[in-house]
C-alpha positions as CSV (number, residue, x, y, z in Angstrom):
1,X,191.0,-47.7,-82.6
2,X,190.1,-45.5,-79.7
3,X,188.6,-47.1,-76.6
4,X,186.4,-45.2,-74.2
5,X,184.9,-45.9,-70.8
6,X,181.1,-45.9,-70.6
7,X,180.1,-43.3,-68.0
8,X,181.6,-44.1,-64.6
9,X,181.6,-47.8,-65.2
10,X,184.6,-50.1,-65.7
11,X,183.4,-51.0,-69.2
12,X,185.6,-49.9,-72.0
13,X,184.3,-50.1,-75.5
14,X,185.5,-49.2,-79.0
15,X,184.5,-45.6,-80.1
16,X,183.2,-47.2,-83.3
17,X,180.9,-50.0,-82.3
18,X,179.5,-52.6,-84.7
19,X,175.7,-52.2,-84.9
20,X,174.1,-55.5,-85.8
21,X,170.5,-54.5,-86.6
22,X,170.9,-54.8,-90.4
23,X,172.9,-58.0,-89.9
24,X,169.7,-59.6,-88.6
25,X,167.9,-58.8,-91.8
26,X,164.6,-57.7,-90.2
27,X,163.3,-54.4,-91.7
28,X,166.4,-54.2,-93.9
29,X,165.2,-56.4,-96.8
30,X,166.9,-59.7,-95.8
31,X,170.5,-60.6,-94.8
32,X,173.3,-62.9,-95.9
33,X,174.3,-64.7,-92.7
34,X,177.9,-65.5,-93.9
35,X,178.5,-61.9,-95.0
36,X,177.3,-60.7,-91.6
37,X,179.5,-63.1,-89.7
38,X,182.5,-62.1,-91.8
39,X,181.7,-58.4,-91.3
40,X,181.8,-58.8,-87.5
41,X,185.1,-60.8,-87.7
42,X,186.6,-58.2,-90.0
43,X,185.6,-55.4,-87.6
44,X,187.3,-57.1,-84.8
45,X,190.5,-57.6,-86.8
46,X,190.7,-53.8,-87.2
47,X,190.0,-53.0,-83.5
48,X,186.2,-52.9,-83.2
49,X,185.8,-54.9,-80.0
50,X,182.2,-53.9,-79.2
51,X,179.1,-55.3,-80.9
52,X,175.6,-54.0,-80.3
53,X,172.6,-56.3,-81.0
54,X,169.1,-57.1,-79.8
55,X,166.7,-60.1,-79.7
56,X,164.2,-58.3,-81.9
57,X,166.7,-57.9,-84.8
58,X,165.6,-60.8,-86.9
59,X,163.8,-62.3,-83.9
60,X,167.0,-63.8,-82.6
61,X,168.9,-64.0,-85.9
62,X,171.2,-61.1,-85.1
63,X,172.2,-62.4,-81.7
64,X,172.9,-65.9,-83.3
65,X,175.1,-64.3,-85.9
66,X,177.0,-62.4,-83.3
67,X,177.4,-65.6,-81.3
68,X,178.8,-67.4,-84.4
69,X,181.1,-64.5,-85.2
70,X,182.7,-64.3,-81.8
71,X,183.2,-68.0,-81.3
72,X,186.9,-68.5,-80.9
73,X,187.7,-65.0,-79.8
74,X,188.7,-64.7,-76.1
75,X,185.6,-63.5,-74.3
76,X,187.4,-60.8,-72.3
77,X,188.6,-59.2,-75.6
78,X,185.1,-58.3,-76.8
79,X,182.1,-56.4,-75.3
80,X,178.6,-57.7,-76.1
81,X,175.9,-55.0,-75.9
82,X,172.4,-56.4,-76.2
83,X,168.9,-55.4,-75.2
84,X,165.6,-56.5,-73.9
85,X,162.0,-55.3,-73.8
86,X,160.7,-55.9,-77.3
87,X,158.6,-59.0,-77.5
88,X,157.3,-60.6,-80.7
89,X,156.2,-63.8,-79.0
90,X,154.2,-62.3,-76.1
91,X,151.3,-59.9,-76.4
92,X,151.9,-57.8,-73.3
93,X,152.9,-54.2,-72.7
94,X,152.7,-51.3,-75.1
95,X,151.9,-52.3,-78.7
96,X,154.8,-51.2,-80.9
97,X,154.1,-52.3,-84.4
98,X,152.7,-54.8,-86.9
99,X,155.6,-56.4,-88.7
100,X,156.9,-59.5,-90.5
101,X,159.7,-61.8,-89.6
102,X,162.4,-62.7,-92.0
103,X,160.2,-65.4,-93.5
104,X,157.4,-63.0,-94.2
105,X,155.2,-64.3,-91.4
106,X,153.1,-61.6,-89.7
107,X,154.2,-60.7,-86.2
108,X,153.0,-58.1,-83.6
109,X,155.8,-56.4,-81.6
110,X,155.2,-55.2,-78.0
111,X,157.4,-53.0,-75.7
112,X,157.3,-55.0,-72.5
113,X,159.8,-55.1,-69.6
114,X,158.0,-56.9,-66.8
115,X,160.4,-58.6,-64.3
116,X,159.8,-62.2,-65.4
117,X,160.0,-61.2,-69.0
118,X,163.4,-59.5,-68.5
119,X,164.9,-62.5,-66.8
120,X,163.5,-64.8,-69.5
121,X,164.9,-62.6,-72.3
122,X,168.3,-62.6,-70.7
123,X,168.4,-66.4,-70.6
124,X,167.4,-66.6,-74.3
125,X,170.0,-64.0,-75.3
126,X,172.8,-65.8,-73.4
127,X,172.0,-69.0,-75.3
128,X,171.9,-67.3,-78.7
129,X,175.1,-65.4,-78.1
130,X,176.8,-68.5,-76.7
131,X,178.1,-66.7,-73.7
132,X,177.5,-66.7,-69.9
133,X,177.4,-62.9,-69.5
134,X,176.4,-59.7,-71.2
135,X,178.6,-56.7,-70.9
136,X,175.9,-54.0,-71.3
137,X,172.2,-54.9,-71.0
138,X,169.9,-52.2,-72.2
139,X,166.1,-51.7,-72.2
140,X,165.3,-51.2,-75.9
141,X,162.3,-48.8,-75.5
142,X,160.4,-47.4,-72.6
143,X,157.4,-49.6,-71.5
144,X,154.7,-47.4,-70.0
145,X,152.8,-50.5,-68.6
146,X,155.6,-51.6,-66.2
147,X,157.0,-49.4,-63.3
148,X,160.7,-48.5,-64.1
149,X,161.8,-49.8,-60.7
150,X,160.3,-53.3,-61.4
151,X,162.2,-53.5,-64.7
152,X,165.5,-52.5,-63.2
153,X,165.1,-54.7,-60.1
154,X,165.2,-57.6,-62.6
155,X,168.4,-56.1,-64.2
156,X,169.9,-55.7,-60.7
157,X,169.2,-59.3,-60.0
158,X,170.9,-60.4,-63.2
159,X,174.0,-58.2,-62.3
160,X,174.1,-59.9,-58.9
161,X,174.0,-63.3,-60.6
162,X,176.9,-62.3,-62.9
163,X,174.9,-62.7,-66.0
164,X,175.1,-58.9,-66.7
165,X,177.9,-56.6,-66.0
166,X,176.3,-53.2,-66.5
167,X,172.9,-51.7,-67.1
168,X,172.0,-49.2,-69.8
169,X,168.9,-47.7,-71.4
170,X,167.9,-46.9,-75.0
171,X,165.5,-44.2,-76.1
172,X,165.0,-42.9,-72.5
173,X,164.6,-39.2,-71.8
174,X,166.4,-37.5,-68.8
175,X,163.4,-38.0,-66.4
176,X,163.2,-41.7,-67.2
177,X,167.0,-42.1,-66.7
178,X,166.8,-40.4,-63.3
179,X,164.0,-42.7,-62.3
180,X,165.9,-45.8,-63.4
181,X,169.0,-44.7,-61.5
182,X,167.0,-45.0,-58.2
183,X,167.1,-48.7,-58.7
184,X,170.3,-49.5,-60.6
185,X,173.5,-47.7,-61.7
186,X,173.2,-46.8,-65.4
187,X,176.3,-46.6,-67.6
188,X,174.7,-45.2,-70.8
189,X,171.8,-44.2,-73.0
190,X,171.6,-45.4,-76.6
191,X,169.7,-42.8,-78.6
192,X,169.4,-41.7,-82.2
193,X,171.8,-38.9,-83.2
194,X,173.1,-37.6,-86.5
195,X,174.0,-34.4,-88.4
196,X,170.3,-34.2,-89.5
197,X,168.7,-35.5,-86.3
198,X,170.0,-33.6,-83.2
199,X,167.0,-33.4,-81.0
200,X,168.8,-35.0,-78.0
201,X,171.1,-32.0,-77.7
202,X,168.3,-30.0,-76.0
203,X,167.8,-32.1,-72.9
204,X,169.3,-35.6,-72.9
205,X,172.9,-34.7,-73.8
206,X,173.2,-32.0,-71.1
207,X,171.7,-34.5,-68.5
208,X,174.2,-37.2,-69.6
209,X,177.2,-34.9,-69.4
210,X,176.2,-33.6,-66.0
211,X,175.6,-37.1,-64.6
212,X,178.5,-38.8,-66.3
213,X,176.5,-41.1,-68.5
214,X,177.7,-42.1,-71.9
215,X,175.7,-41.7,-75.0
216,X,175.8,-44.4,-77.7
217,X,174.7,-42.7,-80.9
218,X,172.6,-45.0,-83.1
219,X,171.9,-44.2,-86.7
220,X,174.8,-41.7,-86.9
221,X,174.8,-42.2,-90.7
222,X,171.0,-41.7,-90.6
223,X,170.5,-45.3,-91.8
224,X,172.8,-44.7,-94.8
225,X,171.5,-41.3,-95.8
226,X,174.7,-39.5,-94.7
227,X,177.0,-41.7,-96.9
228,X,176.0,-39.7,-99.9
229,X,174.9,-42.8,-101.8
230,X,171.1,-42.2,-101.5
231,X,169.6,-39.9,-104.2
232,X,166.1,-38.9,-105.3
233,X,164.4,-42.0,-106.9
234,X,166.7,-44.4,-105.0
235,X,165.1,-47.9,-105.1
236,X,165.0,-49.8,-101.8
237,X,164.8,-53.6,-101.6
238,X,161.4,-55.0,-100.7
239,X,161.0,-55.1,-97.0
240,X,163.5,-52.2,-96.4
241,X,161.8,-49.9,-93.8
242,X,163.6,-46.8,-95.0
243,X,161.4,-46.3,-98.1
244,X,158.6,-44.8,-96.0
245,X,160.7,-42.7,-93.6
246,X,160.5,-38.9,-93.7
247,X,164.3,-38.6,-94.0
248,X,164.2,-40.6,-97.3
249,X,161.7,-38.5,-99.1
250,X,163.0,-36.6,-102.2
251,X,163.0,-33.1,-100.6
252,X,164.9,-34.2,-97.5
253,X,167.4,-36.3,-99.5
254,X,168.2,-33.3,-101.7
255,X,168.6,-31.0,-98.8
256,X,170.9,-33.6,-97.1
257,X,173.0,-34.1,-100.2
258,X,173.5,-30.3,-100.5
259,X,175.0,-30.4,-96.9
260,X,177.2,-33.4,-97.9
261,X,178.5,-31.6,-101.0
262,X,179.7,-28.8,-98.7
263,X,181.6,-31.0,-96.3
264,X,182.9,-33.3,-99.1
265,X,186.1,-31.3,-99.6
266,X,187.1,-32.0,-95.9
267,X,186.5,-35.7,-96.4
268,X,188.6,-35.6,-99.6
269,X,191.4,-33.7,-97.8
270,X,191.6,-36.6,-95.4
271,X,191.3,-39.2,-98.1
272,X,188.1,-40.4,-96.5
273,X,184.6,-41.2,-97.5
274,X,181.7,-39.0,-96.5
275,X,180.5,-41.8,-94.2
276,X,183.9,-41.9,-92.4
277,X,183.9,-38.1,-92.0
278,X,180.4,-38.2,-90.5
279,X,181.3,-41.0,-88.0
280,X,184.5,-39.1,-86.9
281,X,182.5,-35.9,-86.4
282,X,179.9,-37.8,-84.4
283,X,182.3,-39.1,-81.8
284,X,183.8,-35.6,-81.5
285,X,180.5,-34.1,-80.4
286,X,180.1,-33.2,-76.7
287,X,178.6,-36.0,-74.7
288,X,178.8,-38.7,-77.5
289,X,181.0,-41.6,-76.5
290,X,180.3,-44.1,-79.2
291,X,179.0,-44.2,-82.8
292,X,177.1,-47.4,-83.7
293,X,177.8,-48.2,-87.3
294,X,176.1,-51.1,-89.1
295,X,177.7,-53.1,-91.9
296,X,176.4,-56.0,-94.0
297,X,179.7,-57.0,-95.5
298,X,183.5,-56.9,-94.9
299,X,184.3,-53.8,-96.9
300,X,181.6,-51.7,-95.1
301,X,182.8,-52.9,-91.7
302,X,186.4,-52.1,-92.3
303,X,185.5,-48.7,-93.9
304,X,183.5,-47.8,-90.8
305,X,186.3,-48.8,-88.4
306,X,188.8,-46.7,-90.4
307,X,186.9,-43.6,-89.7
308,X,188.9,-43.5,-86.4
309,X,192.0,-42.6,-88.4
310,X,190.7,-39.2,-89.4
311,X,192.1,-36.3,-87.3
312,X,189.9,-33.2,-87.6
313,X,191.4,-29.8,-86.7
314,X,189.3,-27.4,-84.6
315,X,188.9,-25.2,-87.7
316,X,187.5,-28.1,-89.7
317,X,185.1,-29.0,-86.9
318,X,184.0,-25.4,-86.7
319,X,183.2,-25.4,-90.5
320,X,181.2,-28.6,-90.2
321,X,179.4,-27.5,-87.1
322,X,178.4,-24.2,-88.8
323,X,177.0,-26.0,-91.8
324,X,175.1,-28.5,-89.6
325,X,173.7,-25.7,-87.4
326,X,172.4,-24.0,-90.6
327,X,170.9,-27.2,-92.0
């Protein structure tokens, strides 16, 4: 595995980080708790020391699974990245969505990051994770109803108390990052990035490079689309949010599979899967420090981690980049 510092912080994480959204089941058509725990353990065995989760993933389920999986591992050998600011049990802030919990019960989700809420959420996360500190604490989504300085004063307080080591953001633009930095030192921004979703390269990536902030790329496999296993007419499980997304409509799927067919010979040359090639390409991109890769079982987890073994030549990177640029 390769390990990389997050921005100018002292926090070192694995370049392939375990993304635990799907492990929580919510919006992914259920989960098998034992499989998820085993997947995290298997990841750790092959060098993935960093795990990214959030309270909203399964309304606490994902954090509980992470807590169970890391029990028995020396705490200083792993990095726990979690989030705050999406409440399903408090109707405050920006309304985010109507949803259902893992039991099919209707819930309303709000983006809210008021000071008391942040502190409350941190206490709940620490309990679920079974730890006394969080390595990277990230606001999940911007909350337009709360001043950014109020939110990050709460995070600063948690850092002073030793409950949080470093602060990060998710889904923030450059201006929001600059505003947050007036209150707290930011290590990173976690934002969506993939071969077929590169909007952040216009403004956010240059800002992060210039200001020495790391980018944690989430959905680098575009929620499974870039594995090559999704085809027109693919049947998603009930409750799987992907069925209605634009990237999973037949025309976009066909266009993506055409791109994948063109890069497949490079994957085959390295005895790698398409997914592994895509993950390796992602962490070779300027400004991208980490690729978050989700897994629901041991074999997926190990396969993701082994993407690190691929060594792409500059010529191969140029070929892929040209194809991606013309997508």
